[in-house]
Structure formats: C-alpha cells, structure tokens
PADREN-833860 format. One record per atom (N, C-alpha, C): x, y, z; atom name. Coordinates in nm, 4 decimals, decimal comma. Layout:
<site east="X" north="Y" up="Z" atome="CA"/>
...
***
This chain:
<site east="0,0816" north="-0,1191" up="0,0000" atome="N"/>
<site east="0,0000" north="0,0000" up="0,0000" atome="CA"/>
<site east="0,0863" north="0,1259" up="0,0000" atome="C"/>
<site east="0,1913" north="0,1228" up="0,0801" atome="N"/>
<site east="0,2809" north="0,2380" up="0,0894" atome="CA"/>
<site east="0,3482" north="0,2629" up="-0,0453" atome="C"/>
<site east="0,3880" north="0,1562" up="-0,1141" atome="N"/>
<site east="0,4500" north="0,1699" up="-0,2456" atome="CA"/>
<site east="0,3511" north="0,2294" up="-0,3449" atome="C"/>
<site east="0,2268" north="0,1915" up="-0,3352" atome="N"/>
<site east="0,1235" north="0,2422" up="-0,4252" atome="CA"/>
<site east="0,1049" north="0,3926" up="-0,4060" atome="C"/>
<site east="0,1028" north="0,4375" up="-0,2812" atome="N"/>
<site east="0,0868" north="0,5804" up="-0,2526" atome="CA"/>
<site east="0,2070" north="0,6580" up="-0,3077" atome="C"/>
<site east="0,3255" north="0,6075" up="-0,2857" atome="N"/>
<site east="0,4467" north="0,6727" up="-0,3376" atome="CA"/>
<site east="0,4416" north="0,6775" up="-0,4900" atome="C"/>
<site east="0,3992" north="0,5697" up="-0,5520" atome="N"/>
<site east="0,3885" north="0,5643" up="-0,6973" atome="CA"/>
<site east="0,2872" north="0,6663" up="-0,7490" atome="C"/>
<site east="0,1731" north="0,6767" up="-0,6847" atome="N"/>
<site east="0,0700" north="0,7729" up="-0,7256" atome="CA"/>
<site east="0,1205" north="0,9160" up="-0,7091" atome="C"/>
<site east="0,1825" north="0,9444" up="-0,5949" atome="N"/>
<site east="0,2349" north="1,0795" up="-0,5728" atome="CA"/>
<site east="0,3443" north="1,1140" up="-0,6731" atome="C"/>
<site east="0,4288" north="1,0185" up="-0,7042" atome="N"/>
<site east="0,5328" north="1,0398" up="-0,8048" atome="CA"/>
<site east="0,4697" north="1,0669" up="-0,9405" atome="C"/>
<site east="0,3696" north="0,9897" up="-0,9755" atome="N"/>
<site east="0,2995" north="1,0099" up="-1,1022" atome="CA"/>
<site east="0,2350" north="1,1460" up="-1,1106" atome="C"/>
<site east="0,1720" north="1,1897" up="-1,0019" atome="N"/>
<site east="0,1100" north="1,3226" up="-1,0000" atome="CA"/>
<site east="0,2143" north="1,4326" up="-1,0139" atome="C"/>
<site east="0,3281" north="1,4120" up="-0,9532" atome="N"/>
<site east="0,4359" north="1,5098" up="-0,9652" atome="CA"/>
<site east="0,4778" north="1,5245" up="-1,1101" atome="C"/>
<site east="0,4982" north="1,4109" up="-1,1800" atome="N"/>
<site east="0,5407" north="1,4172" up="-1,3196" atome="CA"/>
<site east="0,4302" north="1,4711" up="-1,4086" atome="C"/>
<site east="0,3058" north="1,4439" up="-1,3786" atome="N"/>
<site east="0,1952" north="1,5001" up="-1,4566" atome="CA"/>
<site east="0,1965" north="1,6510" up="-1,4462" atome="C"/>
<site east="0,2213" north="1,7024" up="-1,3284" atome="N"/>
<site east="0,2278" north="1,8468" up="-1,3099" atome="CA"/>
<site east="0,3417" north="1,9073" up="-1,3890" atome="C"/>
<site east="0,4549" north="1,8368" up="-1,3953" atome="N"/>
<site east="0,5681" north="1,8875" up="-1,4708" atome="CA"/>
<site east="0,5400" north="1,8868" up="-1,6198" atome="C"/>
<site east="0,4696" north="1,7874" up="-1,6678" atome="N"/>
<site east="0,4362" north="1,7812" up="-1,8091" atome="CA"/>
<site east="0,3417" north="1,8956" up="-1,8448" atome="C"/>
<site east="0,2465" north="1,9253" up="-1,7570" atome="N"/>
<site east="0,1492" north="2,0306" up="-1,7822" atome="CA"/>
<site east="0,2116" north="2,1686" up="-1,7693" atome="C"/>
<site east="0,3126" north="2,1821" up="-1,6845" atome="N"/>
<site east="0,3745" north="2,3121" up="-1,6652" atome="CA"/>
<site east="0,4331" north="2,3606" up="-1,7968" atome="C"/>
<site east="0,4053" north="2,4853" up="-1,8290" atome="N"/>
<site east="0,4616" north="2,5431" up="-1,9501" atome="CA"/>
<site east="0,3634" north="2,5554" up="-2,0645" atome="C"/>
<site east="0,2525" north="2,4853" up="-2,0611" atome="N"/>
<site east="0,1615" north="2,4907" up="-2,1753" atome="CA"/>
<site east="0,1033" north="2,6305" up="-2,1935" atome="C"/>
<site east="0,0780" north="2,7017" up="-2,0848" atome="N"/>
<site east="0,0210" north="2,8355" up="-2,0953" atome="CA"/>
<site east="0,1277" north="2,9361" up="-2,1380" atome="C"/>
<site east="0,2487" north="2,9168" up="-2,0905" atome="N"/>
<site east="0,3596" north="3,0005" up="-2,1362" atome="CA"/>
<site east="0,3857" north="2,9797" up="-2,2845" atome="C"/>
<site east="0,3794" north="2,8540" up="-2,3278" atome="N"/>
<site east="0,3976" north="2,8243" up="-2,4702" atome="CA"/>
<site east="0,2877" north="2,8879" up="-2,5549" atome="C"/>
<site east="0,1640" north="2,8819" up="-2,5048" atome="N"/>
<site east="0,0528" north="2,9446" up="-2,5778" atome="CA"/>
<site east="0,0713" north="3,0958" up="-2,5841" atome="C"/>
<site east="0,1184" north="3,1534" up="-2,4754" atome="N"/>
<site east="0,1489" north="3,2960" up="-2,4756" atome="CA"/>
<site east="0,2574" north="3,3258" up="-2,5787" atome="C"/>
<site east="0,3597" north="3,2431" up="-2,5835" atome="N"/>
<site east="0,4666" north="3,2619" up="-2,6819" atome="CA"/>
<site east="0,4136" north="3,2589" up="-2,8242" atome="C"/>
<site east="0,3249" north="3,1635" up="-2,8528" atome="N"/>
<site east="0,2657" north="3,1551" up="-2,9874" atome="CA"/>
<site east="0,1830" north="3,2802" up="-3,0178" atome="C"/>
<site east="0,1116" north="3,3303" up="-2,9187" atome="N"/>
<site east="0,0320" north="3,4523" up="-2,9371" atome="CA"/>
<site east="0,1240" north="3,5710" up="-2,9659" atome="C"/>
<site east="0,2324" north="3,5816" up="-2,8916" atome="N"/>
<site east="0,3268" north="3,6913" up="-2,9133" atome="CA"/>
<site east="0,3815" north="3,6878" up="-3,0555" atome="C"/>
<site east="0,4129" north="3,5688" up="-3,1043" atome="N"/>
<site east="0,4644" north="3,5555" up="-3,2411" atome="CA"/>
<site east="0,3571" north="3,5944" up="-3,3421" atome="C"/>
<site east="0,2347" north="3,5463" up="-3,3223" atome="N"/>
<site east="0,1244" north="3,5768" up="-3,4153" atome="CA"/>
<site east="0,0968" north="3,7259" up="-3,4255" atome="C"/>
<site east="0,1063" north="3,7969" up="-3,3138" atome="N"/>
<site east="0,0663" north="3,9370" up="-3,3108" atome="CA"/>
<site east="0,1813" north="4,0359" up="-3,3280" atome="C"/>
<site east="0,3029" north="3,9874" up="-3,3319" atome="N"/>
<site east="0,4169" north="4,0776" up="-3,3499" atome="CA"/>
<site east="0,4254" north="4,1200" up="-3,4967" atome="C"/>
<site east="0,4296" north="4,2502" up="-3,5186" atome="N"/>
<site east="0,4459" north="4,3027" up="-3,6543" atome="CA"/>
<site east="0,5904" north="4,2823" up="-3,6991" atome="C"/>
<site east="0,6194" north="4,3139" up="-3,8240" atome="N"/>
<site east="0,7579" north="4,3049" up="-3,8719" atome="CA"/>
<site east="0,8490" north="4,3968" up="-3,7902" atome="C"/>
<site east="0,7990" north="4,5143" up="-3,7578" atome="N"/>
<site east="0,8753" north="4,6084" up="-3,6759" atome="CA"/>
<site east="0,8990" north="4,5525" up="-3,5355" atome="C"/>
<site east="0,7950" north="4,4925" up="-3,4763" atome="N"/>
<site east="0,8082" north="4,4294" up="-3,3442" atome="CA"/>
<site east="0,9122" north="4,3181" up="-3,3486" atome="C"/>
<site east="0,9052" north="4,2369" up="-3,4530" atome="N"/>
<site east="0,9974" north="4,1248" up="-3,4678" atome="CA"/>
<site east="1,1410" north="4,1736" up="-3,4786" atome="C"/>
<site east="1,1608" north="4,2819" up="-3,5524" atome="N"/>
<site east="1,2948" north="4,3401" up="-3,5651" atome="CA"/>
<site east="1,3462" north="4,3845" up="-3,4279" atome="C"/>
<site east="1,2621" north="4,4552" up="-3,3528" atome="N"/>
<site east="1,3019" north="4,5030" up="-3,2195" atome="CA"/>
<site east="1,3349" north="4,3848" up="-3,1284" atome="C"/>
<site east="1,2516" north="4,2809" up="-3,1301" atome="N"/>
<site east="1,2744" north="4,1658" up="-3,0424" atome="CA"/>
<site east="1,3960" north="4,0840" up="-3,0845" atome="C"/>
<site east="1,4240" north="4,0786" up="-3,2142" atome="N"/>
<site east="1,5452" north="4,0105" up="-3,2614" atome="CA"/>
<site east="1,6682" north="4,0878" up="-3,2152" atome="C"/>
<site east="1,6623" north="4,2203" up="-3,2242" atome="N"/>
<site east="1,7730" north="4,3022" up="-3,1748" atome="CA"/>
<site east="1,7906" north="4,2850" up="-3,0245" atome="C"/>
<site east="1,6784" north="4,2766" up="-2,9529" atome="N"/>
<site east="1,6859" north="4,2557" up="-2,8082" atome="CA"/>
<site east="1,7533" north="4,1227" up="-2,7765" atome="C"/>
<site east="1,7164" north="4,0181" up="-2,8510" atome="N"/>
<site east="1,7775" north="3,8868" up="-2,8285" atome="CA"/>
<site east="1,9274" north="3,8934" up="-2,8545" atome="C"/>
<site east="1,9667" north="3,9634" up="-2,9602" atome="N"/>
<site east="2,1086" north="3,9782" up="-2,9925" atome="CA"/>
<site east="2,1817" north="4,0517" up="-2,8795" atome="C"/>
<site east="2,1246" north="4,1624" up="-2,8338" atome="N"/>
<site east="2,1863" north="4,2395" up="-2,7261" atome="CA"/>
<site east="2,1932" north="4,1561" up="-2,5985" atome="C"/>
<site east="2,0889" north="4,0799" up="-2,5711" atome="N"/>
<site east="2,0867" north="3,9949" up="-2,4516" atome="CA"/>
<site east="2,1971" north="3,8896" up="-2,4586" atome="C"/>
<site east="2,2090" north="3,8219" up="-2,5724" atome="N"/>
<site east="2,3162" north="3,7236" up="-2,5887" atome="CA"/>
<site east="2,4531" north="3,7903" up="-2,5855" atome="C"/>
<site east="2,4582" north="3,9138" up="-2,6318" atome="N"/>
<site east="2,5839" north="3,9878" up="-2,6310" atome="CA"/>
<site east="2,6354" north="4,0193" up="-2,4925" atome="C"/>
<site east="2,5505" north="4,0038" up="-2,3919" atome="N"/>
<site east="2,5918" north="4,0304" up="-2,2549" atome="CA"/>
<site east="2,6450" north="3,9058" up="-2,1840" atome="C"/>
<site east="2,6438" north="3,7921" up="-2,2522" atome="N"/>
<site east="2,6978" north="3,6704" up="-2,1905" atome="CA"/>
<site east="2,8499" north="3,6777" up="-2,1882" atome="C"/>
<site east="2,9095" north="3,6011" up="-2,1025" atome="N"/>
<site east="3,0551" north="3,6009" up="-2,0890" atome="CA"/>
<site east="3,1232" north="3,5645" up="-2,2212" atome="C"/>
<site east="3,0738" north="3,4620" up="-2,2871" atome="N"/>
<site east="3,1360" north="3,4183" up="-2,4119" atome="CA"/>
<site east="3,1304" north="3,5286" up="-2,5183" atome="C"/>
<site east="3,0170" north="3,5955" up="-2,5296" atome="N"/>
<site east="3,0043" north="3,7025" up="-2,6293" atome="CA"/>
<site east="3,0914" north="3,8219" up="-2,5934" atome="C"/>
<site east="3,0982" north="3,8549" up="-2,4658" atome="N"/>
<site east="3,1794" north="3,9704" up="-2,4238" atome="CA"/>
<site east="3,3271" north="3,9479" up="-2,4499" atome="C"/>
<site east="3,3704" north="3,8228" up="-2,4629" atome="N"/>
<site east="3,5108" north="3,7947" up="-2,4918" atome="CA"/>
<site east="3,5495" north="3,8360" up="-2,6335" atome="C"/>
<site east="3,4518" north="3,8453" up="-2,7236" atome="N"/>
<site east="3,4847" north="3,8795" up="-2,8628" atome="CA"/>
<site east="3,4250" north="4,0117" up="-2,9106" atome="C"/>
<site east="3,3275" north="4,0654" up="-2,8384" atome="N"/>
<site east="3,2648" north="4,1909" up="-2,8799" atome="CA"/>
<site east="3,2026" north="4,2600" up="-2,7590" atome="C"/>
<site east="3,1900" north="4,3905" up="-2,7723" atome="N"/>
<site east="3,1224" north="4,4636" up="-2,6651" atome="CA"/>
<site east="3,0127" north="4,5496" up="-2,7267" atome="C"/>
<site east="2,9047" north="4,5620" up="-2,6540" atome="N"/>
<site east="2,7920" north="4,6435" up="-2,6973" atome="CA"/>
<site east="2,7831" north="4,7600" up="-2,6003" atome="C"/>
<site east="2,7797" north="4,8790" up="-2,6545" atome="N"/>
<site east="2,7736" north="4,9998" up="-2,5740" atome="CA"/>
<site east="2,6522" north="4,9963" up="-2,4807" atome="C"/>
<site east="2,6719" north="5,0439" up="-2,3594" atome="N"/>
<site east="2,5640" north="5,0426" up="-2,2599" atome="CA"/>
<site east="2,4426" north="5,1235" up="-2,3064" atome="C"/>
<site east="2,4645" north="5,2302" up="-2,3807" atome="N"/>
<site east="2,3529" north="5,3109" up="-2,4315" atome="CA"/>
<site east="2,2716" north="5,2313" up="-2,5330" atome="C"/>
<site east="2,3388" north="5,1507" up="-2,6142" atome="N"/>
<site east="2,2701" north="5,0652" up="-2,7117" atome="CA"/>
<site east="2,1881" north="4,9594" up="-2,6386" atome="C"/>
<site east="2,2471" north="4,8996" up="-2,5353" atome="N"/>
<site east="2,1767" north="4,7982" up="-2,4562" atome="CA"/>
<site east="2,0511" north="4,8594" up="-2,3935" atome="C"/>
<site east="2,0665" north="4,9760" up="-2,3323" atome="N"/>
<site east="1,9530" north="5,0406" up="-2,2655" atome="CA"/>
<site east="1,8441" north="5,0790" up="-2,3664" atome="C"/>
<site east="1,8831" north="5,1368" up="-2,4785" atome="N"/>
<site east="1,7843" north="5,1768" up="-2,5802" atome="CA"/>
<site east="1,7112" north="5,0555" up="-2,6366" atome="C"/>
<site east="1,7846" north="4,9470" up="-2,6610" atome="N"/>
<site east="1,7249" north="4,8247" up="-2,7146" atome="CA"/>
<site east="1,6292" north="4,7632" up="-2,6131" atome="C"/>
<site east="1,6713" north="4,7588" up="-2,4869" atome="N"/>
<site east="1,5836" north="4,7067" up="-2,3809" atome="CA"/>
<site east="1,4562" north="4,7904" up="-2,3687" atome="C"/>
<site east="1,4685" north="4,9213" up="-2,3781" atome="N"/>
<site east="1,3513" north="5,0087" up="-2,3679" atome="CA"/>
<site east="1,2543" north="4,9848" up="-2,4839" atome="C"/>
<site east="1,3061" north="4,9725" up="-2,6055" atome="N"/>
<site east="1,2206" north="4,9457" up="-2,7222" atome="CA"/>
<site east="1,1496" north="4,8113" up="-2,7068" atome="C"/>
<site east="1,2245" north="4,7108" up="-2,6622" atome="N"/>
<site east="1,1660" north="4,5769" up="-2,6446" atome="CA"/>
<site east="1,0589" north="4,5796" up="-2,5363" atome="C"/>
<site east="1,0828" north="4,6548" up="-2,4306" atome="N"/>
<site east="0,9848" north="4,6633" up="-2,3221" atome="CA"/>
<site east="0,8543" north="4,7245" up="-2,3719" atome="C"/>
<site east="0,8627" north="4,8280" up="-2,4546" atome="N"/>
<site east="0,7427" north="4,8899" up="-2,5102" atome="CA"/>
<site east="0,6640" north="4,7879" up="-2,5925" atome="C"/>
<site east="0,7343" north="4,7119" up="-2,6754" atome="N"/>
<site east="0,6691" north="4,6103" up="-2,7598" atome="CA"/>
<site east="0,6035" north="4,5035" up="-2,6731" atome="C"/>
<site east="0,6778" north="4,4514" up="-2,5768" atome="N"/>
<site east="0,6263" north="4,3431" up="-2,4913" atome="CA"/>
<site east="0,5074" north="4,3896" up="-2,4085" atome="C"/>
<site east="0,5158" north="4,5079" up="-2,3505" atome="N"/>
<site east="0,4047" north="4,5582" up="-2,2692" atome="CA"/>
<site east="0,2798" north="4,5730" up="-2,3553" atome="C"/>
<site east="0,2946" north="4,6249" up="-2,4786" atome="N"/>
<site east="0,1789" north="4,6380" up="-2,5663" atome="CA"/>
<site east="0,1207" north="4,5017" up="-2,6016" atome="C"/>
<site east="0,2081" north="4,4070" up="-2,6379" atome="N"/>
<site east="0,1602" north="4,2736" up="-2,6744" atome="CA"/>
<site east="0,0924" north="4,2042" up="-2,5564" atome="C"/>
<site east="0,1532" north="4,2133" up="-2,4384" atome="N"/>
<site east="0,0967" north="4,1471" up="-2,3202" atome="CA"/>
<site east="-0,0310" north="4,2143" up="-2,2729" atome="C"/>
<site east="-0,0377" north="4,3463" up="-2,2837" atome="N"/>
<site east="-0,1522" north="4,4189" up="-2,2321" atome="CA"/>
<site east="-0,2686" north="4,4301" up="-2,3280" atome="C"/>
<site east="-0,2424" north="4,4088" up="-2,4566" atome="N"/>
<site east="-0,3487" north="4,4265" up="-2,5554" atome="CA"/>
<site east="-0,3734" north="4,2981" up="-2,6348" atome="C"/>
<site east="-0,2802" north="4,2642" up="-2,7206" atome="N"/>
<site east="-0,3014" north="4,1544" up="-2,8149" atome="CA"/>
<site east="-0,3048" north="4,0164" up="-2,7511" atome="C"/>
<site east="-0,2288" north="3,9979" up="-2,6449" atome="N"/>
<site east="-0,2187" north="3,8650" up="-2,5832" atome="CA"/>
<site east="-0,2545" north="3,8690" up="-2,4347" atome="C"/>
<site east="-0,3426" north="3,9604" up="-2,3990" atome="N"/>
<site east="-0,3786" north="3,9780" up="-2,2575" atome="CA"/>
<site east="-0,4400" north="3,8511" up="-2,1979" atome="C"/>
<site east="-0,5270" north="3,7845" up="-2,2740" atome="N"/>
<site east="-0,5925" north="3,6628" up="-2,2230" atome="CA"/>
<site east="-0,4889" north="3,5533" up="-2,1971" atome="C"/>
<site east="-0,3974" north="3,5352" up="-2,2915" atome="N"/>
<site east="-0,2934" north="3,4329" up="-2,2767" atome="CA"/>
<site east="-0,1976" north="3,4681" up="-2,1627" atome="C"/>
<site east="-0,1665" north="3,5973" up="-2,1488" atome="N"/>
<site east="-0,0779" north="3,6414" up="-2,0403" atome="CA"/>
<site east="-0,1418" north="3,6153" up="-1,9038" atome="C"/>
<site east="-0,2714" north="3,6402" up="-1,8944" atome="N"/>
<site east="-0,3425" north="3,6151" up="-1,7695" atome="CA"/>
<site east="-0,3407" north="3,4662" up="-1,7348" atome="C"/>
<site east="-0,3685" north="3,3811" up="-1,8328" atome="N"/>
<site east="-0,3668" north="3,2359" up="-1,8076" atome="CA"/>
<site east="-0,2269" north="3,1890" up="-1,7680" atome="C"/>
<site east="-0,1253" north="3,2402" up="-1,8362" atome="N"/>
<site east="0,0120" north="3,2008" up="-1,8025" atome="CA"/>
<site east="0,0441" north="3,2378" up="-1,6586" atome="C"/>
<site east="-0,0004" north="3,3543" up="-1,6167" atome="N"/>
<site east="0,0239" north="3,3991" up="-1,4793" atome="CA"/>
<site east="-0,0561" north="3,3174" up="-1,3792" atome="C"/>
<site east="-0,1832" north="3,2927" up="-1,4108" atome="N"/>
<site east="-0,2689" north="3,2172" up="-1,3189" atome="CA"/>
<site east="-0,2217" north="3,0742" up="-1,3001" atome="C"/>
<site east="-0,1852" north="3,0083" up="-1,4098" atome="N"/>
<site east="-0,1555" north="2,8655" up="-1,4033" atome="CA"/>
<site east="-0,0076" north="2,8322" up="-1,3900" atome="C"/>
<site east="0,0807" north="2,9277" up="-1,4213" atome="N"/>
<site east="0,2240" north="2,9005" up="-1,4111" atome="CA"/>
<site east="0,2941" north="2,9937" up="-1,3139" atome="C"/>
<site east="0,2176" north="3,0815" up="-1,2530" atome="N"/>
<site east="0,2739" north="3,1690" up="-1,1509" atome="CA"/>
<site east="0,3688" north="3,2728" up="-1,2061" atome="C"/>
<site east="0,4639" north="3,3092" up="-1,1232" atome="N"/>
<site east="0,5540" north="3,4194" up="-1,1566" atome="CA"/>
<site east="0,6387" north="3,3923" up="-1,2804" atome="C"/>
<site east="0,6561" north="3,2674" up="-1,3190" atome="N"/>
<site east="0,7381" north="3,2345" up="-1,4360" atome="CA"/>
<site east="0,6587" north="3,2298" up="-1,5658" atome="C"/>
<site east="0,5273" north="3,2376" up="-1,5577" atome="N"/>
<site east="0,4433" north="3,2215" up="-1,6764" atome="CA"/>
<site east="0,4733" north="3,3204" up="-1,7875" atome="C"/>
<site east="0,4794" north="3,4484" up="-1,7536" atome="N"/>
<site east="0,5058" north="3,5523" up="-1,8534" atome="CA"/>
<site east="0,6472" north="3,5346" up="-1,9104" atome="C"/>
<site east="0,7432" north="3,5159" up="-1,8230" atome="N"/>
<site east="0,8817" north="3,4965" up="-1,8683" atome="CA"/>
<site east="0,8950" north="3,3757" up="-1,9587" atome="C"/>
<site east="0,8263" north="3,2671" up="-1,9238" atome="N"/>
<site east="0,8297" north="3,1468" up="-2,0079" atome="CA"/>
<site east="0,7698" north="3,1744" up="-2,1448" atome="C"/>
<site east="0,6631" north="3,2538" up="-2,1494" atome="N"/>
<site east="0,6016" north="3,2887" up="-2,2765" atome="CA"/>
<site east="0,6947" north="3,3707" up="-2,3641" atome="C"/>
<site east="0,7602" north="3,4683" up="-2,3021" atome="N"/>
<site east="0,8547" north="3,5511" up="-2,3771" atome="CA"/>
<site east="0,9712" north="3,4663" up="-2,4262" atome="C"/>
<site east="1,0245" north="3,3802" up="-2,3396" atome="N"/>
<site east="1,1348" north="3,2913" up="-2,3802" atome="CA"/>
<site east="1,0918" north="3,2005" up="-2,4944" atome="C"/>
<site east="0,9703" north="3,1496" up="-2,4863" atome="N"/>
<site east="0,9184" north="3,0628" up="-2,5919" atome="CA"/>
<site east="0,9134" north="3,1369" up="-2,7246" atome="C"/>
<site east="0,8633" north="3,2607" up="-2,7223" atome="N"/>
<site east="0,8537" north="3,3404" up="-2,8451" atome="CA"/>
<site east="0,9914" north="3,3739" up="-2,9003" atome="C"/>
<site east="1,0831" north="3,4143" up="-2,8127" atome="N"/>
<site east="1,2177" north="3,4504" up="-2,8576" atome="CA"/>
<site east="1,2895" north="3,3277" up="-2,9131" atome="C"/>
<site east="1,2749" north="3,2132" up="-2,8467" atome="N"/>
<site east="1,3381" north="3,0901" up="-2,8947" atome="CA"/>
<site east="1,2861" north="3,0523" up="-3,0326" atome="C"/>
<site east="1,1556" north="3,0591" up="-3,0504" atome="N"/>
<site east="1,0955" north="3,0279" up="-3,1808" atome="CA"/>
<site east="1,1456" north="3,1245" up="-3,2874" atome="C"/>
<site east="1,1498" north="3,2519" up="-3,2534" atome="N"/>
<site east="1,1954" north="3,3527" up="-3,3494" atome="CA"/>
<site east="1,3418" north="3,3308" up="-3,3856" atome="C"/>
<site east="1,4233" north="3,2978" up="-3,2886" atome="N"/>
<site east="1,5651" north="3,2728" up="-3,3160" atome="CA"/>
<site east="1,5823" north="3,1482" up="-3,4034" atome="C"/>
<site east="1,5003" north="3,0470" up="-3,3820" atome="N"/>
<site east="1,5060" north="2,9282" up="-3,4681" atome="CA"/>
<site east="1,4700" north="2,9654" up="-3,6110" atome="C"/>
<site east="1,3703" north="3,0522" up="-3,6277" atome="N"/>
<site east="1,3336" north="3,0983" up="-3,7617" atome="CA"/>
<site east="1,4487" north="3,1762" up="-3,8240" atome="C"/>
<site east="1,5116" north="3,2605" up="-3,7440" atome="N"/>
<site east="1,6240" north="3,3415" up="-3,7934" atome="CA"/>
<site east="1,7397" north="3,2523" up="-3,8374" atome="C"/>
<site east="1,7612" north="3,1425" up="-3,7653" atome="N"/>
<site east="1,8701" north="3,0507" up="-3,8004" atome="CA"/>
<site east="1,8425" north="2,9737" up="-3,9296" atome="C"/>
<site east="1,7200" north="2,9790" up="-3,9781" atome="N"/>
<site east="1,6840" north="2,9110" up="-4,1023" atome="CA"/>
<site east="1,6999" north="3,0016" up="-4,2250" atome="C"/>
<site east="1,7490" north="3,1235" up="-4,2053" atome="N"/>
<site east="1,7591" north="3,2180" up="-4,3159" atome="CA"/>
<site east="1,8759" north="3,1842" up="-4,4072" atome="C"/>
<site east="1,8737" north="3,2416" up="-4,5267" atome="N"/>
<site east="1,9809" north="3,2197" up="-4,6244" atome="CA"/>
<site east="2,1133" north="3,2745" up="-4,5740" atome="C"/>
<site east="2,1097" north="3,3840" up="-4,4980" atome="N"/>
<site east="2,2330" north="3,4409" up="-4,4445" atome="CA"/>
<site east="2,3039" north="3,3401" up="-4,3557" atome="C"/>
<site east="2,2292" north="3,2775" up="-4,2663" atome="N"/>
<site east="2,2886" north="3,1789" up="-4,1761" atome="CA"/>
<site east="2,3345" north="3,0572" up="-4,2553" atome="C"/>
<site east="2,2569" north="3,0147" up="-4,3539" atome="N"/>
<site east="2,2977" north="2,9017" up="-4,4392" atome="CA"/>
<site east="2,4306" north="2,9322" up="-4,5082" atome="C"/>
<site east="2,4470" north="3,0555" up="-4,5559" atome="N"/>
<site east="2,5717" north="3,0937" up="-4,6232" atome="CA"/>
<site east="2,6895" north="3,0907" up="-4,5264" atome="C"/>
<site east="2,6667" north="3,1364" up="-4,4030" atome="N"/>
<site east="2,7730" north="3,1344" up="-4,3024" atome="CA"/>
<site east="2,8117" north="2,9907" up="-4,2685" atome="C"/>
<site east="2,7133" north="2,9043" up="-4,2542" atome="N"/>
<site east="2,7413" north="2,7630" up="-4,2239" atome="CA"/>
<site east="2,8188" north="2,6998" up="-4,3387" atome="C"/>
<site east="2,7804" north="2,7282" up="-4,4610" atome="N"/>
<site east="2,8528" north="2,6756" up="-4,5774" atome="CA"/>
<site east="2,9979" north="2,7223" up="-4,5745" atome="C"/>
<site east="3,0170" north="2,8482" up="-4,5427" atome="N"/>
<site east="3,1529" north="2,9022" up="-4,5363" atome="CA"/>
<site east="3,2340" north="2,8345" up="-4,4265" atome="C"/>
<site east="3,1716" north="2,8124" up="-4,3112" atome="N"/>
<site east="3,2409" north="2,7462" up="-4,2005" atome="CA"/>
<site east="3,2800" north="2,6032" up="-4,2358" atome="C"/>
<site east="3,1939" north="2,5358" up="-4,3058" atome="N"/>
<site east="3,2200" north="2,3947" up="-4,3351" atome="CA"/>
<site east="3,3145" north="2,3753" up="-4,4527" atome="C"/>
<site east="3,3480" north="2,4820" up="-4,5239" atome="N"/>
<site east="3,4424" north="2,4688" up="-4,6358" atome="CA"/>
<site east="3,5797" north="2,5229" up="-4,6002" atome="C"/>
<site east="3,5997" north="2,5578" up="-4,4755" atome="N"/>
<site east="3,7306" north="2,6056" up="-4,4313" atome="CA"/>
<site east="3,8285" north="2,4897" up="-4,4373" atome="C"/>
<site east="3,9422" north="2,5173" up="-4,4965" atome="N"/>
<site east="4,0451" north="2,4135" up="-4,5065" atome="CA"/>
<site east="4,1121" north="2,3941" up="-4,3734" atome="C"/>
<site east="4,1324" north="2,2692" up="-4,3379" atome="N"/>
<site east="4,2007" north="2,2372" up="-4,2119" atome="CA"/>
<site east="4,3382" north="2,1825" up="-4,2430" atome="C"/>
<site east="4,4330" north="2,2022" up="-4,1522" atome="N"/>
<site east="4,5696" north="2,1535" up="-4,1747" atome="CA"/>
<site east="4,5797" north="2,0031" up="-4,1755" atome="C"/>
***
C-alpha cells in the first residue's frame, strides 16, 4: 500500500511537470502571431543584445551600454503592448496557471521560436557553408 501511494504521488508530480509550460507556450505563440515586422525586428535586436551580454560574447565583442539600454527600452514597449493588448488573455492564463514564471516562459518561448526561424535564413545558411568549407591543416 505504501509503495502504491508513493507511486501515485510520483505520477502526480510528473503530470504536473508535463502540464507546466503549456500556458507560457501558448502565450509565446500569441506573441509571435501578433508581433508586426517592426516588433519582430526590435525583439530580434533585443535577443542579440541579450546574448551579447553573456561572458562568451563579451570575450569577442562589446555592446555599448547606451545601445543595450535603448534596445531594452524598445523591447519593453513592444512586450508591454503585446501582453496588455493583443495577448492579454494568454498572459493572464500564463500567470494564473504558471505563476511568476508564466510571462517569462512565454517571452522565452517566443524569442526561442523567433531565433530558430532566424537561423533558417539564407544568411545563416551561407555562413554555415563558409564554415564547413574552411580548409584544415
């Protein structure tokens, strides 16, 4: 009997983990659907600036603090509009069902999807081709 209770509780724990994120993912899809070309450009720049602040990126390039601040401000305007108007219902559900991480998970989901789309562009394909044709000693 004790093993059965432990098994049921373990199963419920994993069910909760599987369900976690669905509202954030839906919010992410809404953000992508409602982002204009201009919004997408701003959010792509924000993702670039954000990655540019990692240790690995800072070793090869630096982004001026004014550029970082301006990019963050533009992205914040876009996100607040999308969350407060176009995707308000999804944002509310993400917050209600996923708590404090719901909105962040939705934004991460949208940015991840957008970055995957960006990596499928001809520019990236050309860079990969160039990398793979480098002669090695």
